[in-house]
C-alpha positions in Angstrom: 47.0 182.7 137.3 43.8 183.6 135.5 45.2 187.0 134.8 48.4 185.5 133.4 46.5 183.1 131.1 44.2 186.0 129.9 47.3 188.1 129.0 48.8 185.2 127.0 45.6 184.7 125.1 45.3 188.4 124.3 48.9 188.6 123.2 48.5 185.6 120.9 45.3 187.0 119.3 47.0 190.3 118.7 49.9 188.6 117.0 47.6 186.6 114.7 45.6 189.8 113.7 48.8 191.6 113.0 50.0 188.8 110.7 46.7 188.8 108.9 46.8 192.6 108.3 50.3 192.4 106.8 49.0 190.4 103.9 47.5 191.9 100.8 43.7 191.9 100.6 44.0 190.5 97.0 43.6 186.7 96.7 46.8 184.8 95.9 47.3 183.4 92.5 46.8 179.6 92.3 49.2 177.5 90.2 47.8 174.9 87.8 49.3 172.1 89.9 47.6 173.5 93.0 44.3 173.7 91.1 44.7 170.0 89.9 45.4 168.9 93.5 42.4 170.8 94.8 40.1 169.4 92.1 37.7 166.6 92.9 39.9 163.4 92.8 39.1 160.4 90.7 38.9 157.1 92.6 39.8 155.1 89.5 42.5 154.7 86.9 46.2 155.6 86.9 45.6 158.9 88.6 43.9 157.3 91.6 45.7 158.6 94.7 47.0 155.9 97.0 45.1 157.5 99.9 41.7 157.1 98.2 39.3 154.4 99.4 40.1 151.1 97.9 38.0 149.4 95.2 37.2 145.9 96.4 36.9 143.0 93.8 36.0 139.5 94.9 37.5 136.9 92.6 35.7 133.5 92.7 37.4 130.7 90.9 35.5 127.4 90.3 38.3 124.9 90.3 42.0 124.5 90.7 43.7 123.9 87.4 46.2 125.6 85.1 43.9 127.4 82.7 41.7 128.9 85.4 44.8 129.9 87.4 46.1 131.6 84.3 42.8 133.5 83.9 43.1 134.8 87.4 46.7 135.8 86.8 45.8 137.6 83.6 42.7 139.3 85.1 44.9 140.9 87.9 47.5 141.9 85.3 44.8 143.4 83.1 43.5 145.5 86.0 47.0 146.7 86.8 47.5 147.8 83.1 44.5 150.0 83.6 45.8 151.5 86.9 44.2 149.3 89.5 47.0 148.0 91.6 46.5 145.7 94.6 47.6 147.5 97.8 47.4 151.0 96.2 43.8 151.5 95.1 42.6 147.9 94.9 41.7 145.2 97.4 41.3 141.6 96.1 39.3 138.9 97.9 40.1 135.5 96.4 38.2 132.2 96.9 38.2 128.8 95.1 35.2 126.5 95.0 37.3 123.3 94.5 34.9 122.2 91.8 31.9 122.2 94.2 28.8 124.0 92.9 27.4 124.4 96.4 30.6 126.1 97.6 30.5 128.3 94.5 27.1 129.6 95.5 28.4 130.2 99.1 31.4 132.2 97.8 29.2 134.4 95.6 26.8 135.0 98.5 29.7 135.9 100.8 31.1 138.4 98.3 27.7 140.0 98.1 27.4 140.1 101.9 30.7 141.9 102.0 29.3 144.5 99.6 32.3 144.2 97.2 32.4 146.7 94.3 32.6 143.9 91.7 32.6 140.1 91.5 35.0 138.4 89.0 33.8 134.9 88.3 36.2 132.4 86.7 34.3 129.5 84.9 30.6 128.9 84.2 29.2 127.4 87.4 30.5 130.2 89.6 29.6 132.8 87.0 26.0 131.7 87.2 26.1 131.9 91.0 27.8 135.3 91.0 25.2 136.7 88.6 22.4 135.5 90.9 24.0 137.0 94.0 25.1 140.2 92.2 21.6 140.8 90.7 20.0 140.7 94.2 22.6 143.1 95.7 23.2 145.5 92.8 26.8 144.3 92.4 28.3 144.1 88.8 29.7 140.8 87.7 32.6 140.2 85.2 33.2 136.6 84.1 35.9 134.8 82.2 36.4 131.2 80.9 32.7 130.8 80.2 32.5 128.8 77.0 28.9 129.6 76.1 27.4 132.7 77.9 24.2 132.3 76.0 23.6 128.7 77.1 24.5 129.8 80.6 21.8 132.4 80.5 24.3 135.2 81.1 23.7 136.7 77.6 21.0 136.8 75.0 21.3 135.4 71.5 22.7 138.7 70.2 25.5 138.6 72.7 24.1 141.4 74.9 24.3 140.8 78.7 21.3 139.4 80.6 21.8 142.2 83.2 24.8 143.8 84.9 27.0 140.9 83.9 29.5 140.5 81.1 32.9 139.1 80.4 34.9 136.9 78.1 34.2 133.5 76.5 36.8 130.7 76.0 34.8 129.2 73.2 36.9 126.5 71.6 38.0 126.6 67.9 36.2 123.3 67.2 36.8 123.1 63.5 40.5 124.0 63.9 40.9 121.3 66.5 39.2 118.7 64.3 41.4 119.6 61.4 44.5 119.3 63.6 43.5 115.8 64.9 42.8 114.6 61.3 46.3 116.0 60.3 48.1 114.2 63.1 46.0 110.9 63.0 45.0 110.4 59.3 43.6 106.9 60.0 41.5 107.7 63.2 37.8 107.3 63.0 36.4 107.7 66.5 37.1 110.5 69.0 36.1 110.1 72.7 35.0 113.0 74.8 34.3 112.9 78.5 32.1 115.7 79.9 30.3 116.8 83.0 26.5 116.5 82.4 25.8 119.5 84.7 28.1 121.9 82.9 26.1 123.7 80.3 29.3 124.9 78.5 30.5 121.3 78.1 27.1 120.2 76.7 27.1 123.0 74.3 30.6 122.3 73.0 29.9 118.6 72.7 27.0 119.4 70.5 29.2 121.4 68.2 31.8 118.6 68.0 29.0 116.2 67.1 27.8 118.5 64.4 31.2 119.2 62.9 32.9 115.9 63.3 31.5 114.2 60.1 33.0 116.9 58.0 36.4 115.6 59.0 35.5 111.9 58.8 35.1 111.4 62.6 32.4 110.0 64.9 32.1 111.3 68.4 31.8 108.8 71.3 30.9 110.6 74.5 30.5 109.6 78.1 29.0 111.9 80.7 30.1 112.1 84.4 28.5 113.9 87.4 31.6 114.2 89.6 35.3 113.3 89.7 34.4 110.0 91.4 32.8 108.8 88.1 35.9 109.5 86.0 38.1 106.3 86.6 35.3 103.9 85.4 34.3 106.4 82.6 37.9 106.5 81.3 38.3 102.7 81.4 35.0 102.4 79.4 35.7 105.1 76.8 39.3 103.9 76.0 37.9 100.6 74.7 35.8 102.4 72.1 38.0 105.2 70.6 41.1 106.0 68.6 41.9 109.1 70.7 40.4 111.3 73.4 39.7 115.0 73.1 39.4 117.2 76.2 37.0 120.1 76.5 37.5 122.9 79.0 35.3 120.9 81.4 36.4 121.8 84.9 35.6 118.4 86.5 37.3 116.4 83.8 40.4 118.6 83.5 40.8 118.4 87.3 41.4 114.7 86.8 43.7 115.0 83.8 46.7 113.3 85.3 44.6 110.1 85.9 43.1 110.3 82.4 46.6 110.6 80.9 48.0 107.8 82.9 45.2 105.4 81.8 45.3 106.6 78.1 49.1 106.3 77.9 49.0 102.7 79.2 46.6 101.9 76.3 48.6 103.9 73.7 45.7 106.2 73.1 46.5 109.9 72.3 44.8 112.6 74.4 44.3 116.0 72.8 43.9 119.0 75.0 42.1 122.3 74.5 44.6 124.8 75.8 48.3 125.2 76.7 48.2 124.0 80.3 46.7 120.6 79.2 49.5 120.1 76.7 52.1 121.0 79.3 50.7 118.3 81.5 51.1 115.7 78.8 48.3 115.9 76.2 49.6 115.3 72.7 48.5 118.6 71.2 45.9 121.4 71.0 44.7 124.2 68.9 44.3 126.1 72.1 43.8 129.5 73.7 46.1 131.6 75.8 44.3 131.9 79.1 46.6 134.6 80.5 45.6 136.8 77.6 42.0 135.9 78.1 42.2 137.0 81.7 43.9 140.3 80.7 41.1 140.9 78.2 38.7 140.4 81.1 40.6 142.7 83.4 40.4 145.5 80.8 36.7 145.1 80.6 36.4 145.2 84.4 38.4 148.4 84.5 35.9 150.1 82.2 33.2 149.3 84.6 35.2 150.4 87.7 36.1 153.7 86.0 32.5 154.4 85.3 33.1 154.4 81.5 30.4 151.7 81.0 28.0 149.4 82.8 28.3 145.7 82.3 24.9 145.7 80.6 26.3 147.9 77.9 29.3 145.6 77.1 28.6 142.5 74.9 30.7 139.5 76.0 34.0 139.1 74.1 35.6 136.1 72.5 39.4 135.7 72.3 40.1 135.5 68.6 43.5 133.8 68.4 44.1 130.0 68.6 47.5 128.5 68.1 49.1 125.1 67.9 50.7 123.7 71.0 52.4 120.3 70.9 54.2 118.0 73.4 57.1 116.3 71.7 57.8 113.9 74.5 54.3 112.6 74.4 54.5 112.3 70.6 57.7 110.3 70.8 56.3 108.0 73.5 53.2 107.3 71.3 55.3 106.9 68.1 53.7 109.9 66.5 55.3 112.6 64.3 53.8 116.1 64.1 53.3 117.3 60.5 55.7 120.1 59.5 52.8 122.4 58.6 51.8 122.3 62.3 55.2 122.6 63.9 56.5 125.4 61.7 53.6 127.6 62.9 53.5 126.3 66.5 53.0 128.8 69.3 55.0 126.6 71.6 56.4 123.0 71.8 57.0 121.3 75.1 59.4 118.4 75.9 63.0 117.6 75.7 62.8 116.4 72.1 61.5 119.6 70.6 
């Protein structure tokens, strides 16, 4: 048997040597496509092969409500536009803090523990937690829906990042909002604003409203809350003092918007929103932002970092420029209010059966 096996091996070796001798000693020409495939592959962008290691992005969202949901949707779409497709070259880990700052910190720490390639933080409280966790673990952070990155200590006064953290701001067009309210309610004098005392973005925006309101003949009456449990009594109190309510992008307050609208409608008090989703839910109107577009803008920034084109520390935070009028015609009819033509003719969108 050993002799037979030896003979087979020798025969096979001879065959291989013969095949090798039959070829030219000159190297074969390599086509351009073969050269491209042999080149060092890129892990990022549209050319990223499906078989390459996935990029992992942890998405931490602070609360459940429409504007933040739209940010998440837009962020994923923005990444896809730049060639990062979930299941092809991208893994997404998604968590929601349910408006709990403690849980937001845990989510950020867990992402860092999983050594993700990037953390995307949606809203100020979780952006602050993500930056803290990312800084300790050398993980870049991209945020969105952070009204005032400077007040949140995510950026310096000149707009440059505090570290490897950058993103997009949903800073409200305060003057346009005040002008719109004055246009719709020419006799109104006092605007009520509910805000969460621990949200630095809300405190910052409230200060701007107080500064600008006198220019439009308004006084701001504000009531602070610390949690959703405070909102029912706060709403009852503020409705006795004001001609209308104006929402910020305050996560705790917006999470209780159905309750606020119910109480305000019972008193015949208009509630103005700050973005499209609040108007859809029943707010009278808003000079608001498109949060899907804000998310896309954030996704494009994230792609630059993932492709190695820039570090977060090299990218100043960005502010979405366009605000548009959104109105709810059903709410207006119920309150006996007519929208001025100068607003409706330029409306981005009107909601309700009477539009």
